[in-house]
C-alpha positions as CSV (number, residue, x, y, z in Angstrom):
1,Q,0.0,0.0,0.0
2,V,1.4,3.4,-1.0
3,H,1.7,6.1,1.6
4,L,1.2,9.7,0.4
5,V,2.4,12.9,2.2
6,E,1.6,16.4,0.9
7,S,3.5,19.5,1.6
8,G,3.9,23.1,0.4
9,G,0.7,24.7,1.5
10,G,0.6,28.0,3.3
11,L,-0.9,31.5,3.4
12,V,-0.5,33.6,0.3
13,Q,-2.1,36.6,-1.2
14,A,-4.3,36.7,-4.4
15,G,-2.1,36.6,-7.5
16,D,0.8,34.7,-5.8
17,S,2.1,31.3,-6.8
18,L,2.6,28.2,-4.7
19,T,3.9,24.7,-5.5
20,L,2.5,21.6,-3.7
21,S,4.4,18.3,-3.5
22,C,3.2,14.8,-2.8
23,V,5.8,12.2,-1.9
24,A,4.9,8.5,-2.2
25,S,6.5,5.7,-0.3
26,G,5.8,2.1,0.5
27,R,4.4,-0.1,-2.2
28,T,4.7,2.3,-5.1
29,S,3.8,1.4,-8.7
30,T,4.8,3.0,-12.0
31,N,1.4,2.1,-13.3
32,Y,-0.8,4.3,-11.1
33,N,-2.5,7.4,-12.2
34,L,-2.4,10.4,-9.9
35,A,-4.5,13.4,-9.1
36,W,-5.0,16.4,-6.8
37,F,-8.3,17.1,-5.1
38,R,-9.3,19.9,-2.8
39,Q,-12.0,20.5,-0.3
40,A,-13.0,23.9,1.0
41,P,-15.0,24.4,4.3
42,G,-18.6,23.6,3.8
43,K,-18.1,22.2,0.3
44,Q,-17.6,18.7,-1.2
45,R,-14.2,17.5,-2.3
46,E,-13.6,18.3,-6.0
47,F,-11.2,17.2,-8.7
48,V,-8.4,19.7,-9.4
49,A,-5.9,18.0,-11.8
50,G,-4.9,14.6,-12.9
51,I,-2.0,12.9,-14.7
52,T,-1.6,9.4,-16.2
53,W,1.0,6.9,-15.2
54,N,3.2,7.7,-18.2
55,S,2.5,11.5,-18.1
56,D,1.1,11.4,-21.6
57,R,-2.2,13.0,-20.6
58,T,-3.3,15.6,-18.1
59,A,-6.7,16.9,-17.0
60,Y,-7.8,20.0,-15.2
61,A,-10.9,21.4,-13.6
62,N,-12.2,24.3,-15.6
63,S,-11.7,26.6,-12.5
64,V,-7.9,26.1,-12.6
65,D,-7.2,25.3,-16.2
66,G,-4.5,27.8,-17.4
67,R,-3.4,28.6,-13.9
68,F,-2.3,25.2,-12.4
69,T,0.1,22.6,-13.8
70,I,0.3,19.0,-12.6
71,S,3.5,17.0,-13.1
72,R,5.3,14.0,-11.7
73,D,8.9,12.9,-11.2
74,L,9.0,9.2,-11.3
75,A,12.5,8.9,-10.0
76,K,11.6,10.8,-6.9
77,N,8.2,9.3,-6.5
78,T,6.8,12.8,-6.3
79,L,3.7,14.5,-7.7
80,Y,3.6,18.3,-8.0
81,L,1.0,21.0,-8.5
82,Q,2.3,24.3,-9.6
83,M,-0.4,26.9,-8.8
84,N,-0.2,30.4,-10.4
85,D,-2.4,33.5,-10.0
86,L,-4.0,32.1,-6.9
87,K,-7.5,33.3,-6.0
88,P,-9.4,33.4,-2.7
89,E,-11.7,30.7,-4.1
90,D,-8.7,28.4,-4.3
91,T,-8.6,28.2,-0.5
92,A,-8.9,24.6,0.5
93,V,-7.2,21.5,1.8
94,Y,-5.4,19.9,-1.1
95,S,-4.9,16.2,-1.2
96,C,-3.1,13.9,-3.6
97,A,-4.4,10.4,-4.5
98,T,-3.5,7.4,-6.6
99,T,-5.3,4.8,-8.5
100,L,-4.5,1.7,-10.7
101,S,-7.9,2.1,-12.4
102,P,-8.0,3.2,-16.1
103,V,-11.0,5.4,-15.1
104,W,-8.5,7.9,-13.8
105,V,-10.6,11.1,-13.8
106,K,-13.3,9.7,-11.5
107,Q,-13.0,10.4,-7.8
108,T,-14.4,7.0,-6.9
109,A,-11.5,5.3,-8.6
110,Y,-9.0,6.6,-6.1
111,D,-8.3,4.4,-3.1
112,N,-5.0,5.8,-1.8
113,W,-5.1,9.3,-0.3
114,G,-2.8,11.7,1.5
115,Q,-3.9,13.7,4.5
116,G,-3.8,17.0,2.8
117,T,-2.1,20.4,3.0
118,Q,-3.8,23.7,3.7
119,V,-3.7,26.4,1.1
120,T,-5.2,29.8,2.1
121,V,-5.4,32.7,-0.3
122,S,-6.2,36.1,1.1
123,S,-7.7,39.0,-0.8
């Protein structure tokens, strides 16, 4: 079972940039797909960005497309989320997750989750 630990969150102002990292350890696999999700207070968890196991495809929520970039470093077992032009509505706990399922953009497909890192964007 893979263990995921997120880091890089913090308090920033609108328009700032931030990079999140997710380090995997334990029973890692080169075949899993990965994604970032976020959950704001009082709201349901939502998909932010995803990337396939071989990094040939990415997907983004409409609300972050053009501002966020997802990437992975297989050698370091690390997933990244580069966030630019942050907005107050980006405030949430960001979590990474993995799945071996080919249905990689569906939240229900993910069965390995990190505990999240808080991102707060002030106006």
